C-alpha positions as CSV (number, residue, x, y, z in Angstrom):
1,M,24.0,-8.2,5.4
2,R,22.0,-7.2,2.3
3,S,22.2,-3.5,1.3
4,M,19.3,-1.3,0.5
5,S,20.2,-1.5,-3.2
6,D,20.1,-5.3,-3.0
7,D,16.6,-5.1,-1.5
8,H,15.5,-2.7,-4.2
9,T,16.9,-4.9,-6.9
10,H,15.2,-8.0,-5.6
11,V,11.8,-6.3,-5.3
12,R,12.1,-4.6,-8.7
13,E,13.1,-7.9,-10.4
14,F,10.2,-9.8,-8.7
15,F,7.6,-7.3,-9.9
16,T,9.1,-6.6,-13.3
17,A,8.8,-10.3,-14.2
18,R,5.1,-10.2,-13.2
19,A,4.0,-6.7,-14.4
20,A,2.6,-7.6,-17.8
21,D,0.0,-10.1,-16.6
22,W,-0.5,-8.9,-13.0
23,D,-4.1,-7.7,-13.5
24,S,-5.1,-10.8,-15.5
25,R,-3.9,-13.0,-12.7
26,F,-6.2,-11.3,-10.2
27,P,-9.2,-10.2,-12.3
28,D,-11.8,-10.3,-9.5
29,D,-10.0,-8.0,-6.9
30,G,-11.6,-4.8,-8.0
31,P,-14.6,-4.8,-5.5
32,A,-12.2,-5.7,-2.6
33,Y,-10.0,-2.7,-3.5
34,A,-13.1,-0.4,-3.6
35,A,-14.4,-1.7,-0.3
36,A,-10.9,-1.2,1.4
37,V,-10.7,2.4,0.0
38,A,-14.2,3.1,1.3
39,D,-13.1,2.0,4.8
40,L,-10.2,4.5,4.6
41,G,-12.9,7.3,5.1
42,L,-11.5,9.7,2.5
43,R,-13.4,13.0,1.8
44,E,-13.8,15.2,-1.2
45,G,-10.6,17.2,-1.7
46,D,-8.3,14.9,0.3
47,R,-4.7,14.1,-0.7
48,V,-3.9,10.4,-0.8
49,L,-0.9,8.3,-1.7
50,D,-1.1,4.7,-3.0
51,A,2.3,3.4,-1.8
52,G,3.6,0.6,-3.9
53,C,0.8,1.2,-6.3
54,G,1.8,-1.5,-8.8
55,T,-0.5,-1.5,-11.8
56,G,-2.7,1.1,-10.0
57,R,-5.8,-0.9,-9.2
58,A,-6.5,1.3,-6.2
59,L,-6.3,4.5,-8.2
60,P,-9.8,4.6,-9.6
61,P,-11.6,4.1,-6.3
62,L,-9.2,6.5,-4.6
63,R,-10.0,9.2,-7.3
64,A,-13.7,8.5,-6.9
65,A,-13.3,9.0,-3.1
66,V,-11.5,12.3,-3.2
67,G,-13.2,13.7,-6.3
68,P,-11.8,16.1,-8.9
69,S,-10.5,18.5,-6.3
70,G,-8.5,15.8,-4.5
71,V,-4.9,14.7,-5.1
72,V,-4.1,11.1,-5.9
73,V,-0.4,9.9,-6.2
74,G,0.6,6.4,-7.1
75,A,4.2,5.6,-6.2
76,D,6.1,2.5,-7.1
77,L,9.7,1.3,-7.3
78,T,9.2,-0.8,-10.5
79,P,9.0,1.1,-13.9
80,A,7.2,-1.9,-15.5
81,M,4.4,-1.8,-13.0
82,L,3.9,2.0,-13.6
83,E,4.0,1.3,-17.4
84,A,1.2,-1.3,-16.9
85,A,-0.8,1.2,-14.9
86,A,-0.5,3.8,-17.6
87,R,-1.5,1.2,-20.3
88,A,-4.6,0.4,-18.3
89,G,-5.4,4.2,-18.3
90,R,-5.1,4.5,-14.5
91,D,-2.7,7.5,-14.9
92,R,-6.0,9.5,-15.5
93,D,-7.0,8.8,-11.9
94,G,-3.7,9.7,-10.3
95,R,-0.2,11.0,-10.9
96,L,2.2,8.0,-11.3
97,V,5.6,8.5,-9.7
98,L,8.7,6.3,-9.8
99,A,9.7,6.4,-6.1
100,D,10.8,4.3,-3.2
101,V,8.6,4.3,-0.1
102,A,11.8,4.6,1.9
103,A,12.4,8.1,0.6
104,L,9.3,9.7,-0.8
105,P,9.6,12.9,-2.8
106,L,6.8,14.5,-0.8
107,R,6.7,17.2,1.8
108,S,6.2,16.3,5.5
109,E,2.5,16.2,6.5
110,S,1.4,16.9,2.9
111,L,-1.1,14.1,2.8
112,D,-4.4,13.1,4.4
113,A,-4.0,9.3,3.9
114,V,-1.9,6.5,2.6
115,F,-3.2,3.3,1.0
116,G,-0.8,0.3,0.7
117,A,-2.0,-2.9,-1.0
118,G,0.3,-5.9,-0.4
119,L,2.9,-3.5,0.8
120,I,4.0,-4.6,4.2
121,S,5.6,-7.9,3.1
122,H,7.7,-6.1,0.5
123,L,9.2,-3.4,2.8
124,P,12.9,-3.9,3.2
125,R,13.0,-2.1,6.5
126,P,9.5,-2.1,7.8
127,A,10.0,0.2,10.9
128,E,11.9,2.8,8.9
129,N,9.5,2.6,5.9
130,L,6.4,2.9,8.0
131,R,8.0,5.9,9.7
132,E,8.6,7.5,6.3
133,L,4.9,7.0,5.5
134,A,4.0,8.7,8.8
135,R,6.3,11.6,7.9
136,V,4.2,12.5,4.8
137,V,0.8,12.3,6.5
138,R,-0.7,15.0,8.7
139,V,-1.5,14.3,12.3
140,G,-4.9,12.6,12.4
141,G,-4.4,11.3,8.9
142,T,-5.0,7.6,8.1
143,L,-3.2,4.5,6.8
144,A,-4.7,1.4,5.3
145,L,-2.6,-1.7,4.8
146,F,-4.6,-4.0,2.6
147,H,-4.5,-7.4,0.8
148,P,-7.5,-8.9,-1.1
149,I,-7.1,-12.2,0.7
150,G,-6.2,-12.9,4.3
151,R,-3.0,-14.2,5.8
152,A,-4.0,-17.9,5.9
153,A,-5.4,-17.9,2.4
154,L,-2.3,-16.2,1.1
155,A,0.0,-18.7,2.9
156,A,-2.0,-21.6,1.4
157,R,-1.8,-20.1,-2.1
158,H,2.0,-20.1,-1.7
159,G,2.1,-23.6,-0.1
160,H,3.4,-22.7,3.3
161,A,2.1,-22.0,6.8
162,I,1.9,-18.7,8.7
163,T,4.9,-18.3,11.0
164,P,4.9,-16.5,14.4
165,D,7.2,-13.8,13.0
166,D,4.8,-12.8,10.2
167,L,4.8,-9.0,10.2
168,R,1.1,-8.9,9.4
169,A,0.1,-10.7,12.7
170,E,-1.7,-8.3,14.9
171,D,0.7,-8.8,17.8
172,N,3.6,-8.0,15.6
173,L,2.1,-5.2,13.5
174,R,0.5,-3.1,16.3
175,P,3.8,-2.3,18.1
176,L,5.6,-1.9,14.7
177,L,3.0,0.7,13.7
178,A,3.1,2.4,17.1
179,D,6.9,2.8,17.0
180,A,6.5,4.4,13.6
181,G,3.9,7.0,14.7
182,W,0.7,5.1,13.9
183,R,-2.1,4.0,16.2
184,M,-3.9,0.9,14.9
185,T,-7.6,1.4,15.0
186,S,-8.9,-1.7,13.2
187,Y,-7.5,-5.2,12.3
188,V,-9.3,-7.6,10.0
189,D,-7.8,-10.8,8.8
190,E,-10.4,-13.0,7.0
191,D,-10.2,-15.3,4.1
192,T,-11.6,-12.7,1.8
193,R,-9.4,-9.8,2.9
194,F,-6.7,-8.4,5.2
195,L,-7.2,-4.8,6.2
196,V,-5.5,-2.8,8.9
197,L,-6.4,0.8,9.6
198,A,-4.3,3.2,11.6
199,V,-4.3,6.9,12.5
200,R,-1.2,9.2,12.5
201,E,-0.4,10.2,16.0
202,G,0.9,13.6,17.1
């Protein structure tokens, strides 16, 4: 059985190797990120976490959504990704934190929302990790799980087919979220985007 540290090492190595050219590999994703953030329904002054923020592509639209009085935090496990985010100037839009979504350095119920791009497939313990995201969000707060292309398009990009055990399938993800304290309110899986919205239950 792999340990938590093995999982962390694998994820960190994967993203460290890709950090320097990550944005240039996906140069046209900006509008998709902005549209997904808009669907999160943030308000001026809200407090939001970009979980597994990578190079911080969601930070500018998140900052625009919550305004100067809001709080934006970008947390990632990979130092090289956070360094790329800072080089791109995205540290101006949110506070960058080296942190693991399995143990966030945030108070319980301190946030209004969590945004996670490409996050679900990299969670070492999805049930526990989604529960930790629920811990830091107030009751009635929201979660967005996003990818700029849908499951079929992503599988085709990687040269394989979608399997029935894919965590992002609606029938798998809905109960997983529910067990972690989230109620799924929207599920979209199209070629041009994958977006799941959920509300933090009491």
